C-alpha positions, 0 to 999 in steps of 0.5 A: 905737079904731084908726087908721081911727077917728082919720080918717087917710087910707085908704091910711095906715091900710093902710101902717100895718096892713101894718107890724103897727101898728093900735092907737094908743097914748095919745099918739097917740090924744090928739095926732092928732086935735088936729093934723088939725084945724090945732092947734099941739100940745105933747106930753109923753110917755116915750120909746118911747110912739109920739111920731114917729107922733103928730106925722108921721101928721097931716102926712103925711095932710095931704100925701096929701090935697093930692096935689101935689109940692113945688117945687125946694129948698123943704120942706113940713114941717121936723122938728128933732132934737137928735142924728143918731141920733134925726134918722135914726130919725125919717127911717126911721119916716116913710119907713116910713109913706109907702112906696109913695106920692109923698111924699119924705122927706129926712135932713140931719145933721152928719157926712154929705157936705154936697154930697149932701144939697144935691143932694137938697134941689134937688129939693124935699122934702115932709119934711125931718128935720134937725139944727139945725147942719147945717140952718143950714149948708145955709141959709147955702149957699141950698141951700133955702128954708123959705119955704114950710114949712107945718109945724114940729116940735120933737122932744126940745125938752128936749135941744134946750134943754139942749144949746144949740140955742136960739140955732140955733132963733131963727136958724131960725124967722124963715125959716119962714112966720108961718102954719104949723102947729107942734108941740113934743113932749118927754119931760120938760118943764123950767120953761124950756120955756115960753119955747120954747112961747110962741115957736113955738106959737100957742094950743097944745093941751098933751097930757100922757099921763106926768107928768114924773118917772113911771116906767113900771110895768114896770122893776124899779129897784135901787140900789147904793151903790159907790165910784167906784173900784169901779165897773168891777168891780161892773159887770163882775160884774153883767153876767156874772151877768145873763141874755141880753139887750140892756144899755144903760149910761149914763156921764156923760162921753164919755172915761168912756164910752170907757174903760168900754167898753174895760174891758168889752171886757178883762174878755171882754164884748162892748161898744161905745160912742156919744158925741160924739167918734165919727164918724157912720160909727162911731155908725151901725155900734155902733148897728147891732150893737146892734140886731142883738145882734152886741153885748150891752152899749152904753155911751153918754152922754145925748146919743147915747143920745137916738137909740137906740130898740131894743125889745130893751133889757132892762137899763139901768145908770146907771153914773154918775147924771145931773146933771139928775134928770128924765134918770134917768127918761128913761134907764130908759125904754130899757127896758120898751118896748111893754109888756114888762119891763125892769131898771134898776140905779143906781150911787151913789158918795159924791159923787153923793148929791146927785144921787140926792137929786135923782132920788128927789124928781123921781120922789116915790120911793126907789129900793129898795136892793140893795147897800151903805149910804147914804153920810154927809154927811162921805164925800160931800165927800171924794170930791167933791174927788177927782173923780167920774164915768167921765170924772172932773170930772163934778160940774160943770154943763155950761158954755157950751163943753161945749154948744158941743161938743155942737152941733158933735157933732149 
């Protein structure tokens, strides 16, 4: 099957072909027909499977066929994403799909000048890509109205919930028309996602092409049991020995990510970092250098990494295991993109044994052990009292204060 067979506008199919995009992915094949028929869609698929096109192409197709332009300060389609990087990535893709058409794409995120964003919104826009916090700021300034929005998309909805955006969504939703088409896409589907679906979707079609916990077939996983204090040296050794390629390293905290980046640089490894303490400009420059291969290693937190979609990532290191088991699959899904092979390495300290058990239970498989031995129950509590994670004190679940900080960072 190709995009032409899905019934998309010929001009849009031609534009995709010019970019070398000819064969739809499974999530696109299953979601696009329902979306083009006006159905609400709840899509579940791993990162890198083409979710942006799955929700973007049906909206673009419909707007191309109407041939009209938006009124001042109005929005015809709203796409919400949890982070600046992800929002920017979505906007870039939509701009590529619509280049040469009359459709307008506008991006509004925190960390960028709100005055310039207000000016652009004054003209009206076909598709608005936004982070929830900045959108509310603009709504409070009466810079736009959502009363004519025909489409609502929630992308990476699991992270929106995890980052505490539910209150922002409850504030935004009443400003949208009741009669609209809504789509929700996510890499994982936690149990409390049902509340979100019931609130924002009407009789949705559920499209699931990769069950929760499913790891891409071409990812070679390995597990190393390492004392927390020994992790930096172990990582440096492995990075020094591995073949060339872009490497993404996950740390649990912002401070831990920054400290680890400095340790890698001190060891002669070209490294950068992205996390909530970085300005928008710093994050964009770091991702740009990583994408271009000018920096070989990127140290990131889960939240910041949601905006990284780079096919050339060959290795993913779980320097700190995630507190949420499903995030492990999401992390390692940053490699082995588009049919390529990839390598995923996990470090486990004595205090992370419970996280490891949860991850292996969620995946319904054990990660092959390539170094060390499993820590005994007697060893784990001793290390937990001493604190863990690249930033220390990371065993606690995110509290209200951390969720608020994450919202501000987006």
